[in-house]
C-alpha positions as CSV (number, residue, x, y, z in Angstrom):
1,X,-2.6,-9.4,-6.7
2,X,1.3,-8.6,-6.0
3,X,2.0,-7.3,-3.2
4,X,3.7,-4.1,-1.5
5,X,6.0,-4.3,1.1
6,X,7.0,-0.2,2.2
7,X,10.7,-1.3,3.6
8,X,12.1,1.9,5.3
9,X,15.4,2.7,6.4
10,X,18.9,4.5,6.7
11,X,20.2,3.6,3.6
12,X,23.5,5.2,4.2
13,X,25.1,2.8,7.1
14,X,22.2,-0.3,6.7
15,X,22.5,-0.6,2.8
16,X,23.2,-4.2,2.5
17,X,20.3,-5.6,5.4
18,X,17.9,-3.0,4.0
19,X,19.2,-4.5,0.6
20,X,19.5,-8.1,1.5
21,X,15.5,-7.1,3.2
22,X,14.2,-6.5,-0.2
23,X,15.6,-9.4,-2.2
24,X,14.7,-12.0,0.3
25,X,10.9,-10.2,-0.4
26,X,10.9,-10.2,-4.5
27,X,12.8,-14.0,-3.9
28,X,9.1,-14.6,-2.8
29,X,7.2,-13.1,-5.2
30,X,6.2,-9.9,-3.3
31,X,7.3,-6.1,-4.5
32,X,9.9,-3.9,-3.0
33,X,8.8,-0.1,-2.1
34,X,12.2,1.6,-0.3
35,X,12.6,4.9,1.5
36,X,15.5,6.1,2.9
37,X,15.6,7.9,6.4
38,X,19.1,8.7,6.9
39,X,20.8,12.4,6.9
40,X,23.9,12.1,5.5
41,X,25.2,10.0,3.3
42,X,23.6,8.1,0.5
43,X,22.1,4.3,-0.3
44,X,24.2,2.9,-3.4
45,X,21.5,2.9,-5.3
46,X,19.1,5.6,-5.2
47,X,15.3,4.7,-3.1
48,X,11.9,4.7,-4.3
49,X,11.4,7.7,-2.0
50,X,14.7,9.8,-1.6
51,X,15.8,11.0,1.8
52,X,14.8,14.6,0.7
53,X,11.2,13.6,0.1
54,X,11.1,12.2,3.9
55,X,12.5,15.9,5.0
56,X,10.3,17.8,2.9
57,X,7.4,15.5,4.1
58,X,7.7,16.9,7.3
59,X,8.2,20.2,6.5
60,X,11.8,20.9,6.4
61,X,14.7,19.7,4.9
62,X,17.8,17.9,5.3
63,X,20.0,21.3,5.4
64,X,17.9,21.8,8.0
65,X,18.7,18.3,9.9
66,X,22.5,18.5,9.6
67,X,22.6,22.4,10.6
68,X,20.6,21.3,13.8
69,X,23.5,19.7,15.2
70,X,21.7,17.2,17.0
71,X,20.9,13.5,15.9
72,X,17.7,13.2,18.3
73,X,16.3,16.3,16.6
74,X,17.1,16.0,13.1
75,X,15.8,11.7,13.3
76,X,12.8,13.5,14.6
77,X,12.7,15.8,11.8
78,X,12.9,12.5,9.3
79,X,10.0,10.3,11.7
80,X,7.7,13.3,11.0
81,X,8.5,13.5,7.5
82,X,8.6,9.2,7.4
83,X,4.9,8.5,9.7
84,X,2.9,11.7,6.7
85,X,4.7,9.4,3.6
86,X,3.7,5.8,4.5
87,X,0.3,7.4,5.2
88,X,0.2,8.7,2.1
89,X,1.5,5.4,0.5
90,X,-1.4,3.5,1.8
91,X,-4.5,5.8,0.9
92,X,-2.9,6.1,-2.4
93,X,-2.6,2.2,-2.8
94,X,0.7,2.6,-3.4
95,X,1.9,-0.4,0.0
96,X,0.0,-3.4,1.0
97,X,2.4,-3.6,4.4
98,X,5.5,-1.7,6.0
99,X,9.0,-3.0,7.3
100,X,11.2,-1.2,9.0
101,X,14.7,-1.3,9.7
102,X,16.6,-0.5,13.2
103,X,18.5,-0.1,16.1
104,X,17.4,2.9,19.2
105,X,16.9,5.8,16.3
106,X,15.3,3.6,13.8
107,X,13.0,2.1,15.7
108,X,11.9,5.3,17.0
109,X,10.9,6.3,13.6
110,X,9.4,3.3,12.9
111,X,7.1,3.4,15.7
112,X,5.6,6.1,13.4
113,X,5.8,4.9,11.0
114,X,3.3,1.8,12.1
115,X,0.8,4.5,13.8
116,X,0.3,5.9,11.6
117,X,-1.1,3.0,9.5
118,X,-4.4,1.3,10.3
119,X,-5.6,-1.7,12.3
120,X,-5.3,-4.5,9.6
121,X,-2.7,-3.4,7.8
122,X,0.9,-5.8,8.7
123,X,3.4,-3.4,10.7
124,X,7.3,-5.5,10.9
125,X,9.7,-3.7,12.5
126,X,13.5,-5.5,12.5
127,X,14.7,-3.8,16.3
128,X,17.9,-4.3,18.4
129,X,15.7,-3.3,20.5
130,X,12.6,-5.3,19.8
131,X,10.0,-5.4,23.0
132,X,12.3,-3.4,25.5
133,X,11.3,-1.8,28.1
134,X,13.0,1.1,26.8
135,X,9.7,1.2,24.1
136,X,6.8,2.6,26.3
137,X,3.2,0.8,25.4
138,X,1.7,3.7,23.9
139,X,3.9,3.1,21.1
140,X,3.3,0.4,19.9
141,X,0.8,0.2,17.0
142,X,-2.3,-2.6,18.3
143,X,-1.1,-4.3,15.5
144,X,3.0,-4.6,15.5
145,X,4.9,-7.5,14.9
146,X,8.6,-7.5,16.1
147,X,11.5,-9.2,16.0
148,X,15.4,-8.9,17.1
149,X,18.1,-7.7,15.1
150,X,20.4,-10.3,16.3
151,X,24.2,-9.8,15.3
152,X,23.6,-7.7,13.0
153,X,24.3,-4.0,14.2
154,X,27.1,-3.9,11.9
155,X,27.3,-6.1,8.8
156,X,25.3,-8.9,7.2
157,X,26.2,-12.4,8.4
158,X,24.6,-15.8,9.1
159,X,23.3,-14.7,12.4
160,X,21.3,-11.4,11.8
161,X,20.3,-13.0,8.0
162,X,18.0,-15.4,10.6
163,X,15.8,-12.6,11.5
164,X,16.1,-10.2,8.5
165,X,14.8,-13.4,6.2
166,X,11.8,-14.1,8.7
167,X,11.2,-10.3,9.3
168,X,11.0,-10.4,5.1
169,X,8.7,-14.1,5.0
170,X,6.2,-12.5,7.8
171,X,5.8,-9.4,6.0
172,X,4.8,-10.8,2.9
173,X,3.2,-13.3,4.0
174,X,0.9,-11.5,6.1
175,X,0.4,-9.1,3.2
176,X,-0.9,-12.3,1.1
177,X,-3.1,-13.4,4.6
178,X,-4.2,-10.6,5.9
179,X,-8.5,-9.9,6.1
180,X,-8.7,-6.5,7.0
181,X,-11.5,-5.4,9.5
182,X,-14.3,-4.5,7.3
183,X,-17.5,-5.5,8.7
184,X,-21.2,-6.6,6.6
185,X,-23.2,-5.7,10.0
186,X,-22.6,-2.7,12.7
187,X,-19.9,-3.5,15.0
188,X,-20.3,-3.5,18.4
189,X,-16.8,-3.0,20.4
190,X,-17.3,-3.5,23.9
191,X,-13.8,-3.5,26.5
192,X,-13.5,-6.2,29.0
193,X,-11.2,-8.6,30.9
194,X,-10.8,-12.6,31.4
195,X,-14.8,-13.7,32.6
196,X,-12.9,-14.7,36.3
197,X,-13.2,-10.8,36.8
198,X,-15.9,-9.9,34.1
199,X,-19.2,-11.6,32.6
200,X,-21.3,-9.6,31.8
201,X,-20.0,-10.5,28.1
202,X,-21.5,-13.9,28.2
203,X,-25.0,-12.2,29.0
204,X,-25.2,-9.9,26.5
205,X,-22.8,-10.9,23.1
206,X,-25.8,-13.3,22.0
207,X,-28.2,-10.9,22.3
208,X,-26.1,-8.4,20.4
209,X,-25.6,-10.7,17.3
210,X,-29.1,-11.7,17.1
211,X,-30.3,-7.8,17.0
212,X,-28.2,-8.1,13.9
213,X,-24.7,-7.1,15.5
214,X,-21.3,-8.1,15.3
215,X,-19.6,-7.8,18.2
216,X,-15.5,-7.6,19.2
217,X,-14.0,-8.2,22.8
218,X,-10.7,-5.8,23.7
219,X,-8.6,-7.2,27.1
220,X,-8.5,-4.2,28.6
221,X,-4.8,-4.8,29.5
222,X,-2.8,-2.0,27.5
223,X,-2.8,-3.0,23.9
224,X,-6.3,-4.0,24.2
225,X,-7.5,-0.8,24.9
226,X,-4.8,0.5,22.2
227,X,-6.6,-1.5,19.4
228,X,-10.2,-0.7,20.3
229,X,-9.1,3.4,20.6
230,X,-7.9,2.9,17.2
231,X,-10.4,1.1,15.9
232,X,-12.9,4.3,17.8
233,X,-10.9,7.0,15.8
234,X,-11.6,5.5,12.7
235,X,-15.3,5.7,13.3
236,X,-15.3,1.9,12.7
237,X,-18.4,0.7,15.7
238,X,-22.1,1.9,15.4
239,X,-21.6,1.8,19.2
240,X,-19.7,0.9,22.1
241,X,-20.3,-0.9,26.3
242,X,-17.5,0.9,27.2
243,X,-17.5,-1.4,31.1
244,X,-13.9,-2.4,31.7
245,X,-11.8,1.0,32.4
246,X,-8.7,-0.5,34.8
247,X,-6.1,1.1,31.9
248,X,-7.0,4.6,33.3
249,X,-6.2,4.2,36.6
250,X,-3.8,2.5,35.4
251,X,-2.4,5.4,33.7
252,X,-3.7,7.6,36.6
253,X,-1.2,6.4,38.9
254,X,1.7,5.8,36.5
255,X,1.4,1.5,36.2
256,X,3.0,0.6,32.9
257,X,0.2,-1.6,31.8
258,X,-2.1,1.3,30.1
259,X,-3.2,2.0,26.9
260,X,-2.4,5.3,26.5
261,X,-3.3,8.7,27.1
262,X,-6.3,8.5,24.6
263,X,-8.4,6.2,26.5
264,X,-12.2,6.7,26.7
265,X,-12.0,10.0,24.4
266,X,-12.1,9.0,20.7
267,X,-15.7,7.2,20.3
268,X,-16.6,10.5,21.6
269,X,-14.8,12.5,19.2
270,X,-16.0,10.5,16.5
271,X,-19.9,10.4,18.0
272,X,-19.9,7.4,18.6
273,X,-22.8,6.1,21.3
274,X,-21.3,4.9,24.6
275,X,-22.3,3.1,27.3
276,X,-20.2,3.3,29.6
277,X,-19.2,1.8,33.4
278,X,-16.1,1.4,35.4
279,X,-15.2,-2.3,35.4
280,X,-12.0,-3.1,37.2
281,X,-11.9,0.5,37.8
282,X,-10.8,-0.3,41.7
283,X,-7.7,-1.9,40.6
284,X,-4.1,-1.1,40.1
285,X,-2.7,-3.8,38.1
286,X,1.2,-4.3,38.0
287,X,3.4,-6.8,36.0
288,X,3.3,-10.3,37.5
289,X,6.9,-9.5,37.9
290,X,7.0,-6.7,39.9
291,X,7.1,-5.6,43.7
292,X,4.7,-4.2,45.0
293,X,4.8,-0.1,45.3
294,X,5.5,-0.2,48.8
295,X,2.5,2.9,48.4
296,X,0.1,0.2,47.7
297,X,1.3,-2.3,50.1
298,X,-1.4,-2.1,52.8
299,X,-4.3,-2.7,49.7
300,X,-6.7,-5.1,49.3
301,X,-4.7,-7.7,46.6
302,X,-4.7,-10.2,44.1
303,X,-2.5,-12.0,42.2
304,X,-4.3,-13.3,39.6
305,X,-1.3,-15.3,37.6
306,X,2.1,-15.0,37.5
307,X,1.7,-12.1,34.2
308,X,-0.2,-9.6,36.2
309,X,-0.8,-8.5,39.4
310,X,-3.3,-5.8,41.2
311,X,-3.8,-3.6,44.6
312,X,-6.6,-1.1,45.3
313,X,-7.3,1.9,44.9
314,X,-7.8,3.8,47.9
315,X,-12.0,5.3,48.6
316,X,-9.8,9.6,47.5
317,X,-7.9,7.5,44.1
318,X,-11.1,6.1,43.3
319,X,-12.8,9.8,43.1
320,X,-10.0,11.3,41.4
321,X,-10.6,9.0,38.9
322,X,-14.1,9.3,38.3
323,X,-13.7,12.9,38.1
324,X,-10.8,11.7,34.9
325,X,-13.6,9.4,33.8
326,X,-16.2,12.7,34.1
327,X,-14.0,14.9,32.5
328,X,-12.8,12.0,29.5
329,X,-16.8,12.2,28.3
330,X,-17.5,15.2,28.7
331,X,-16.2,16.4,24.9
332,X,-18.0,13.3,23.6
333,X,-20.0,14.5,20.2
334,X,-22.1,11.6,20.5
335,X,-25.1,10.3,23.4
336,X,-22.6,8.7,26.5
337,X,-25.2,6.9,29.3
338,X,-22.9,5.8,32.3
339,X,-24.0,2.6,33.8
340,X,-23.0,2.9,38.1
341,X,-23.5,-0.5,39.6
342,X,-23.3,0.2,43.1
343,X,-22.9,-3.5,44.2
344,X,-19.8,-3.9,42.4
345,X,-17.5,-3.8,40.0
346,X,-15.7,-7.0,39.0
347,X,-15.2,-9.6,40.8
348,X,-12.9,-9.6,43.6
349,X,-14.7,-6.9,45.0
350,X,-17.6,-9.1,46.8
351,X,-17.7,-9.3,49.9
352,X,-15.1,-12.2,52.1
353,X,-13.5,-11.5,48.4
354,X,-9.3,-10.0,47.8
355,X,-10.4,-6.7,46.7
356,X,-13.6,-6.5,49.2
357,X,-13.7,-2.4,50.3
358,X,-17.0,-1.3,50.8
359,X,-15.7,2.5,52.2
360,X,-13.9,2.8,48.1
361,X,-17.0,1.5,46.5
362,X,-18.9,4.1,48.2
363,X,-16.6,6.6,47.4
364,X,-17.1,5.6,43.6
365,X,-20.8,6.1,43.6
366,X,-20.8,8.9,45.6
367,X,-18.3,10.9,43.0
368,X,-19.9,9.3,40.1
369,X,-23.6,10.8,40.5
370,X,-21.5,14.4,41.6
371,X,-19.4,14.4,38.2
372,X,-21.7,12.6,35.9
373,X,-23.2,16.0,34.2
374,X,-25.7,16.2,31.3
375,X,-26.0,15.9,28.3
376,X,-24.6,12.4,29.8
377,X,-26.9,10.9,31.1
378,X,-26.0,8.9,34.8
379,X,-27.9,5.5,35.5
380,X,-27.1,4.2,39.3
381,X,-28.6,0.4,39.4
382,X,-28.8,-1.7,42.4
383,X,-26.2,-4.8,41.6
384,X,-23.5,-6.1,40.5
385,X,-21.7,-5.1,37.7
386,X,-21.6,-9.3,36.6
387,X,-25.1,-9.9,37.6
388,X,-27.2,-10.1,34.7
389,X,-29.9,-7.8,35.7
390,X,-26.2,-4.9,34.7
391,X,-26.1,-6.6,30.9
392,X,-30.4,-6.3,30.5
393,X,-30.0,-2.1,31.5
394,X,-27.0,-2.1,28.9
395,X,-29.0,-3.7,26.6
396,X,-32.5,-1.4,27.6
397,X,-30.0,2.1,26.4
398,X,-28.7,0.0,23.0
399,X,-32.4,-0.5,23.0
400,X,-33.7,2.6,23.0
401,X,-31.2,4.0,21.3
402,X,-32.0,1.3,18.1
403,X,-35.4,3.1,18.2
404,X,-34.8,6.4,18.2
405,X,-32.2,6.1,15.2
406,X,-29.2,7.0,17.5
407,X,-28.0,3.3,16.8
408,X,-28.2,2.5,13.6
409,X,-28.1,-2.0,12.4
410,X,-27.1,-1.1,8.8
411,X,-23.4,-1.5,8.7
């Protein structure tokens, strides 16, 4: 089947570049559906979706965007409309992937359009600020692809053609090759970190598969949590084992290694049964190239590798985090069972290890007993999170839910 790529951009100022992308897609056997998100000018030839349709989809008009007198306000109108139409076009089966082109304005808009599409739909952005620190983590779709628009801010040349042609080939190739996440078995969504830090997945994966589940383990380093939450929003999981919450501790203290403000909320909103534990929620993660801020210089410290390093949360910060966890779980429409391993929540908090802090752990345990309220259930378990006993306790909860029909074994 011939794939159709939605190509988004300001066709008044980047007409030549966008038409080049469209030609490259067509030359490789793909189809194009073009969307103009410009405000002031017009494309050389009409696009499939006009700027007027985009503004109307935002509940506004091009004239209102112009009358705002502010470029940012105008482009936010177009971003709202473009993201609405992107979702509608995909839902109607009219597109198989998207590609957007832009500088900072176009990229801002493109990020909204990418987030309007489900995980598994190819999303490519050709940008002058590709993967720049200007882009906050929570604006990035979990499976977004970006390439630098090198040397092409004003007109075509051999350098920018290299970027544009790569993007055209990449998005069409992805649309042809992608296998969207559709499982013939119920899926358990699990959050974790590398096995040197958290090991419960080693004890859980095979038993879960033997019970008839597919197991998807997500890396709790920001983008992994975003992917997990995106699938939870879609109701993709039969149940979740959300046992790694450092993205929440990072969010609380302002670290960039977070998964956005909706972490630990989407499974509950969808009524998906949740087993939750605060794995690695005693740590704050920093980019490896950053200096540890002075406020955390006297904390337990662990350098994981050249990309990431961690400091520990204070006892009071751990109590605040536990209260935040409880608040996020409070609105869940499905069952919630919290497991609190009283001997530790990650490998480096054991006695003699870099993050050992018995006072901090005691505070976390104490606050968990105070903060988790019915209908959520809480089980204090006298073990470490990396002990097999922890995995056995999680399986026992899941088995009870299977037995009473809370968790279904049919996809």
